[in-house]
Residue frames as qw, qx, qy, qz and C-alpha x, y, z in Angstrom:
[[0.848, 0.505, -0.118, 0.115, 166.99, 109.81, 113.24],
 [0.684, -0.570, 0.268, 0.368, 170.54, 108.81, 114.18],
 [0.187, 0.791, -0.451, -0.369, 173.55, 109.92, 112.19],
 [0.959, 0.213, 0.180, 0.054, 174.85, 107.53, 109.55],
 [0.105, -0.776, 0.552, 0.288, 178.58, 107.11, 109.01],
 [0.101, 0.291, -0.913, -0.268, 178.81, 103.49, 107.91],
 [0.844, 0.063, 0.129, -0.516, 176.28, 100.92, 106.76],
 [0.061, 0.398, -0.911, -0.094, 177.48, 97.33, 106.89],
 [0.646, 0.085, 0.659, -0.376, 175.69, 94.12, 106.03],
 [0.453, 0.230, 0.799, 0.322, 174.18, 92.02, 103.30],
 [0.239, 0.355, -0.192, -0.883, 172.74, 93.60, 100.18],
 [0.653, 0.407, 0.595, -0.232, 169.55, 92.53, 98.43],
 [0.220, -0.203, 0.628, 0.719, 170.46, 91.95, 94.75],
 [0.482, 0.603, 0.476, -0.421, 167.33, 93.38, 93.17],
 [0.391, -0.159, 0.585, 0.692, 168.83, 94.94, 90.06],
 [0.316, 0.657, 0.657, 0.190, 165.61, 95.94, 88.33],
 [0.182, 0.012, 0.139, 0.973, 165.59, 99.26, 86.41],
 [0.282, -0.290, -0.306, -0.862, 162.77, 101.84, 86.32],
 [0.315, -0.401, -0.820, 0.261, 161.31, 100.77, 89.65],
 [0.157, -0.546, -0.146, -0.810, 158.51, 103.22, 90.34],
 [0.192, -0.231, 0.589, -0.750, 157.01, 104.20, 93.65],
 [0.801, -0.053, -0.083, -0.590, 153.87, 102.19, 92.84],
 [0.825, 0.122, -0.548, 0.059, 155.98, 99.04, 92.89],
 [0.237, 0.295, -0.652, 0.657, 157.83, 100.08, 96.04],
 [0.144, 0.252, 0.751, -0.594, 154.51, 100.60, 97.84],
 [0.015, 0.451, 0.754, 0.477, 151.15, 100.14, 96.12],
 [0.168, -0.381, -0.074, -0.906, 148.60, 102.97, 96.31],
 [0.652, -0.487, -0.516, -0.269, 146.25, 100.90, 98.49],
 [0.696, -0.394, -0.401, 0.448, 148.62, 101.46, 101.42],
 [0.299, 0.309, -0.040, 0.902, 148.88, 105.26, 101.20],
 [0.376, -0.718, -0.388, -0.439, 146.01, 106.05, 103.53],
 [0.694, -0.588, -0.261, 0.323, 148.25, 106.42, 106.54],
 [0.142, 0.915, -0.231, 0.300, 150.44, 109.23, 107.78],
 [0.699, -0.596, 0.395, 0.004, 152.35, 106.86, 110.03],
 [0.353, 0.648, -0.661, -0.134, 155.72, 105.56, 108.89],
 [0.341, -0.300, 0.860, -0.230, 155.47, 102.46, 111.05],
 [0.664, 0.194, 0.686, -0.224, 154.37, 99.18, 109.56],
 [0.586, 0.685, -0.123, -0.415, 154.78, 100.16, 105.91],
 [0.049, -0.533, 0.820, 0.203, 157.70, 97.75, 105.44],
 [0.522, 0.109, 0.838, -0.118, 155.33, 94.81, 105.27],
 [0.599, 0.692, 0.338, -0.221, 153.86, 96.34, 102.10],
 [0.000, 0.735, -0.495, -0.464, 157.18, 97.16, 100.44],
 [0.206, 0.335, -0.809, -0.436, 157.38, 95.49, 97.01],
 [0.625, 0.074, 0.604, -0.489, 154.10, 93.72, 97.79],
 [0.804, 0.453, -0.090, -0.375, 153.34, 92.74, 94.15],
 [0.483, 0.540, -0.688, 0.037, 156.76, 91.10, 93.82],
 [0.182, -0.329, 0.821, -0.429, 156.62, 89.44, 97.22],
 [0.814, 0.111, 0.268, -0.503, 153.52, 87.54, 96.18],
 [0.763, 0.471, -0.424, -0.129, 155.73, 85.62, 93.74],
 [0.927, -0.338, 0.110, 0.124, 157.43, 82.49, 95.01],
 [0.811, 0.033, 0.108, 0.574, 161.19, 82.73, 95.20],
 [0.179, 0.921, 0.037, 0.344, 161.34, 86.52, 95.21],
 [0.555, 0.328, -0.422, 0.638, 164.61, 87.96, 96.45],
 [0.247, -0.580, 0.217, -0.745, 162.96, 90.00, 99.22],
 [0.821, -0.395, 0.143, -0.387, 161.90, 86.91, 101.12],
 [0.788, 0.278, -0.502, 0.225, 165.10, 84.90, 100.69],
 [0.736, -0.641, -0.163, 0.142, 166.35, 83.98, 104.19],
 [0.715, -0.037, -0.013, 0.698, 169.93, 84.95, 103.35],
 [0.175, 0.412, 0.108, 0.888, 168.85, 88.56, 102.75],
 [0.441, -0.746, -0.494, -0.072, 166.60, 88.86, 105.80],
 [0.451, -0.815, -0.109, 0.348, 167.41, 92.10, 107.59],
 [0.619, 0.175, 0.218, 0.734, 169.77, 93.28, 104.83],
 [0.099, -0.756, -0.231, 0.605, 170.32, 97.05, 105.19],
 [0.007, -0.484, 0.454, 0.748, 171.34, 97.62, 101.55],
 [0.704, 0.513, 0.470, -0.142, 169.35, 97.30, 98.33],
 [0.235, -0.316, 0.570, 0.721, 171.09, 97.12, 94.94],
 [0.530, 0.636, 0.481, -0.289, 168.84, 98.32, 92.14],
 [0.548, 0.352, 0.464, 0.601, 168.90, 99.30, 88.48],
 [0.167, 0.090, 0.115, 0.975, 168.76, 102.73, 86.89],
 [0.312, -0.350, -0.252, -0.847, 166.00, 105.29, 87.52],
 [0.350, -0.316, -0.836, 0.280, 165.07, 103.88, 90.91],
 [0.067, -0.502, -0.535, 0.676, 162.09, 105.59, 92.56],
 [0.063, -0.072, -0.415, -0.905, 160.54, 107.07, 89.43],
 [0.223, -0.548, -0.778, -0.212, 156.83, 107.77, 89.20],
 [0.298, -0.853, -0.276, -0.328, 154.86, 109.70, 91.76],
 [0.155, 0.622, -0.437, 0.631, 156.38, 111.78, 94.52],
 [0.771, -0.539, -0.209, -0.268, 155.00, 109.67, 97.37],
 [0.068, -0.668, 0.628, -0.393, 157.18, 109.86, 100.45],
 [0.875, -0.222, 0.282, -0.326, 155.59, 106.62, 101.61],
 [0.881, 0.379, -0.267, 0.091, 157.96, 104.75, 99.27],
 [0.284, 0.561, -0.584, 0.514, 160.95, 105.88, 101.32],
 [0.547, -0.419, 0.440, -0.575, 159.10, 105.22, 104.57],
 [0.974, 0.027, 0.008, -0.226, 158.33, 101.66, 103.42],
 [0.727, 0.443, -0.435, 0.295, 161.98, 100.98, 102.54],
 [0.010, -0.546, 0.569, -0.615, 163.18, 102.35, 105.87],
 [0.732, -0.281, 0.332, -0.525, 160.58, 100.32, 107.77],
 [0.959, 0.203, -0.191, -0.052, 161.73, 97.24, 105.86],
 [0.766, -0.518, 0.193, 0.328, 165.19, 97.87, 107.32],
 [0.668, 0.479, 0.160, 0.546, 166.83, 99.32, 104.22],
 [0.356, -0.767, -0.048, 0.531, 169.33, 102.05, 105.11],
 [0.030, -0.593, 0.449, 0.668, 170.85, 102.56, 101.66],
 [0.795, 0.496, 0.345, -0.052, 170.02, 101.96, 98.02],
 [0.295, -0.471, 0.550, 0.623, 172.80, 101.61, 95.45],
 [0.630, 0.599, 0.494, 0.009, 171.80, 102.26, 91.83],
 [0.508, 0.198, 0.317, 0.776, 173.11, 103.89, 88.63],
 [0.067, -0.262, -0.102, -0.957, 170.54, 106.70, 88.98],
 [0.025, -0.459, -0.774, 0.436, 167.56, 107.83, 91.02],
 [0.005, 0.791, 0.464, 0.399, 164.48, 109.92, 90.40],
 [0.174, 0.423, -0.257, 0.852, 165.21, 113.43, 91.70],
 [0.561, -0.513, 0.002, -0.650, 162.11, 113.52, 93.88],
 [0.925, -0.251, -0.284, 0.018, 162.83, 110.09, 95.33],
 [0.639, 0.190, -0.356, 0.655, 166.44, 111.08, 96.11],
 [0.102, -0.485, 0.193, -0.847, 165.23, 114.23, 97.89],
 [0.774, -0.434, -0.097, -0.450, 162.66, 112.26, 99.90],
 [0.890, -0.046, -0.367, 0.267, 165.31, 109.67, 100.75],
 [0.375, 0.337, -0.359, 0.785, 167.69, 112.32, 102.06],
 [0.359, -0.490, 0.110, -0.786, 164.99, 113.96, 104.18],
 [0.875, -0.338, -0.021, -0.347, 164.22, 110.61, 105.79],
 [0.430, -0.649, 0.628, -0.027, 167.78, 109.37, 106.33],
 [0.909, 0.196, 0.360, 0.077, 167.92, 106.85, 103.49],
 [0.240, -0.617, 0.496, 0.562, 171.31, 106.96, 101.74],
 [0.790, 0.581, 0.178, -0.083, 171.25, 106.90, 97.93],
 [0.441, -0.528, 0.551, 0.473, 174.54, 105.84, 96.36],
 [0.697, 0.674, -0.040, -0.241, 175.08, 106.32, 92.62],
 [0.493, -0.418, 0.673, 0.359, 177.55, 103.94, 90.97],
 [0.373, 0.427, -0.544, -0.619, 178.18, 103.20, 87.29],
 [0.899, 0.083, -0.106, -0.417, 176.38, 100.21, 85.71],
 [0.670, 0.345, -0.639, 0.154, 179.58, 98.11, 85.66],
 [0.016, -0.303, 0.711, -0.634, 179.97, 98.52, 89.42],
 [0.703, -0.059, 0.245, -0.665, 176.31, 97.64, 89.95],
 [0.862, 0.231, -0.395, -0.217, 176.76, 94.49, 87.84],
 [0.436, 0.333, -0.740, 0.389, 179.74, 93.45, 89.95],
 [0.275, -0.215, 0.596, -0.723, 177.92, 94.08, 93.24],
 [0.826, 0.046, -0.003, -0.562, 174.90, 92.13, 92.01],
 [0.761, 0.298, -0.576, -0.022, 177.21, 89.23, 91.09],
 [0.408, 0.185, -0.740, 0.501, 178.76, 89.01, 94.57],
 [0.447, -0.435, 0.132, -0.770, 175.74, 90.02, 96.69],
 [0.910, -0.249, -0.185, -0.276, 174.99, 86.45, 97.66],
 [0.845, 0.124, -0.374, 0.362, 178.55, 85.85, 98.83],
 [0.525, -0.157, -0.388, 0.741, 179.20, 88.28, 101.64],
 [0.155, -0.819, -0.390, 0.390, 178.76, 91.61, 103.28],
 [0.383, 0.642, 0.160, 0.644, 179.14, 95.14, 101.99],
 [0.361, -0.566, -0.301, 0.677, 180.25, 98.38, 103.59],
 [0.220, 0.792, 0.258, 0.507, 179.10, 101.85, 102.61],
 [0.525, -0.416, -0.255, 0.697, 181.36, 104.44, 104.26],
 [0.153, 0.936, 0.277, 0.151, 180.27, 108.08, 104.16],
 [0.400, -0.806, 0.227, 0.372, 183.62, 109.23, 105.59],
 [0.414, -0.316, 0.645, 0.560, 185.68, 107.70, 102.79],
 [0.577, 0.518, -0.061, -0.628, 182.84, 107.88, 100.24],
 [0.229, 0.360, -0.871, -0.245, 183.43, 104.27, 99.27],
 [0.910, -0.052, 0.086, -0.403, 181.42, 101.09, 98.77],
 [0.112, 0.493, -0.862, -0.023, 183.38, 97.90, 99.41],
 [0.905, -0.066, -0.240, -0.346, 182.60, 94.21, 99.27],
 [0.788, -0.462, 0.406, -0.013, 183.92, 91.20, 101.14],
 [0.882, 0.285, 0.239, 0.290, 185.66, 90.26, 97.87],
 [0.520, -0.327, 0.156, 0.774, 187.90, 93.33, 97.90],
 [0.253, 0.645, 0.456, 0.558, 185.85, 95.45, 95.51],
 [0.221, -0.546, -0.269, 0.762, 186.10, 99.19, 96.14],
 [0.231, 0.607, 0.504, 0.570, 183.98, 101.80, 94.40],
 [0.136, -0.215, -0.238, 0.937, 184.14, 105.52, 95.10],
 [0.050, 0.710, 0.650, 0.266, 180.93, 107.53, 94.98],
 [0.102, 0.211, -0.085, 0.968, 179.95, 111.18, 95.29],
 [0.219, -0.699, -0.674, 0.095, 177.35, 112.82, 97.46],
 [0.013, 0.826, 0.077, 0.558, 176.39, 116.46, 97.81],
 [0.370, 0.220, -0.595, 0.678, 178.62, 117.73, 100.68],
 [0.359, -0.270, 0.298, -0.842, 175.76, 119.33, 102.63],
 [0.868, -0.130, -0.225, -0.424, 173.61, 116.19, 102.31],
 [0.727, 0.143, -0.602, 0.298, 176.56, 114.03, 103.35],
 [0.101, 0.266, -0.534, 0.796, 177.16, 116.20, 106.43],
 [0.600, -0.226, 0.098, -0.761, 173.47, 116.15, 107.34],
 [0.892, -0.040, -0.404, -0.197, 173.28, 112.36, 107.02],
 [0.615, 0.171, -0.609, 0.471, 176.40, 111.88, 109.14],
 [0.050, 0.135, -0.500, 0.854, 175.30, 114.27, 111.90],
 [0.046, -0.530, -0.842, 0.093, 171.58, 113.42, 111.82],
 [0.052, 0.375, 0.100, -0.920, 170.90, 116.98, 110.85],
 [0.365, 0.612, 0.684, 0.154, 168.03, 118.13, 108.71],
 [0.274, 0.571, 0.266, 0.726, 167.19, 121.25, 106.77],
 [0.374, -0.875, -0.169, -0.257, 165.76, 122.99, 109.84],
 [0.762, -0.531, 0.044, 0.367, 168.85, 122.08, 111.85],
 [0.602, 0.209, 0.218, 0.739, 171.06, 123.42, 109.09],
 [0.005, -0.782, -0.229, -0.579, 169.13, 126.70, 109.15],
 [0.585, -0.802, -0.108, -0.057, 169.45, 126.88, 112.94],
 [0.768, -0.154, 0.000, 0.622, 173.26, 126.72, 112.70],
 [0.268, 0.371, 0.142, 0.878, 172.91, 130.30, 111.42],
 [0.309, -0.749, -0.580, 0.084, 170.73, 131.35, 114.35],
 [0.365, -0.570, -0.108, 0.729, 173.01, 134.25, 115.41],
 [0.146, -0.034, 0.443, 0.884, 173.11, 135.70, 111.89],
 [0.156, -0.554, -0.712, -0.403, 169.34, 135.33, 111.55],
 [0.351, -0.739, -0.466, 0.335, 168.77, 137.06, 114.90],
 [0.302, -0.406, 0.098, 0.857, 171.12, 139.90, 113.93],
 [0.035, 0.216, 0.599, 0.770, 169.33, 140.36, 110.63],
 [0.258, -0.664, -0.678, -0.178, 165.92, 140.33, 112.28],
 [0.377, -0.652, -0.318, 0.576, 167.05, 142.82, 114.93],
 [0.213, -0.335, 0.232, 0.888, 168.23, 145.21, 112.26],
 [0.105, -0.037, -0.586, -0.803, 165.47, 144.92, 109.69],
 [0.158, -0.481, -0.859, -0.076, 162.23, 143.61, 111.12],
 [0.170, -0.763, -0.483, 0.395, 161.45, 146.70, 113.14],
 [0.255, -0.132, 0.248, 0.925, 162.75, 149.21, 110.62],
 [0.349, 0.716, 0.425, -0.430, 160.23, 151.82, 109.57],
 [0.447, 0.212, 0.552, 0.671, 159.97, 152.65, 105.95],
 [0.143, 0.546, 0.114, -0.817, 159.21, 156.14, 104.72],
 [0.568, 0.577, 0.578, 0.098, 156.81, 156.30, 101.85],
 [0.328, 0.026, 0.300, 0.895, 158.01, 158.39, 98.94],
 [0.266, 0.449, 0.228, -0.822, 155.97, 161.50, 98.28],
 [0.627, 0.535, 0.565, -0.035, 153.27, 161.09, 95.64],
 [0.378, -0.011, 0.442, 0.813, 154.45, 162.07, 92.23],
 [0.262, 0.530, 0.163, -0.790, 152.84, 165.09, 90.67]]
């Protein structure tokens, strides 16, 4: 996984609220442990409908998805994040996310940006008219129309996303302290207290 500092490109104006992981990737496609190829099943029930936004040529290859509140609710399936990433989505912008989905997204390098509903409405309105930029350095989403929206991200998650670090890598940054602790405590002998009378 490469570090992510900026994501630039078109945004798919999805906008639907309460999108659960069953809609993101149906259960029939969960029999794999491979992340590759799951993008073709992303939003499969919706993509069967003519004129769905996911198959519009103007949004082909778009790295950003704009969604409604409570995105990623439902089961804890990590496959939902894998499917989005395999589809080419690098970031989802929504008013709120399921906690489990947000954690899975972070662990797999998918950026989740929380913006207020009014900002989402504006981005949905201009999505068909230009590119967007999500900047993790400035913590800002901007549009080709001059819109600028600040967002927040947990500082450790932000740093990990930007440096392509993960939770193991973060732990290993404390390798010297861990080694010192282990050297001082792992081989310590413990005296048993005498039995009480």
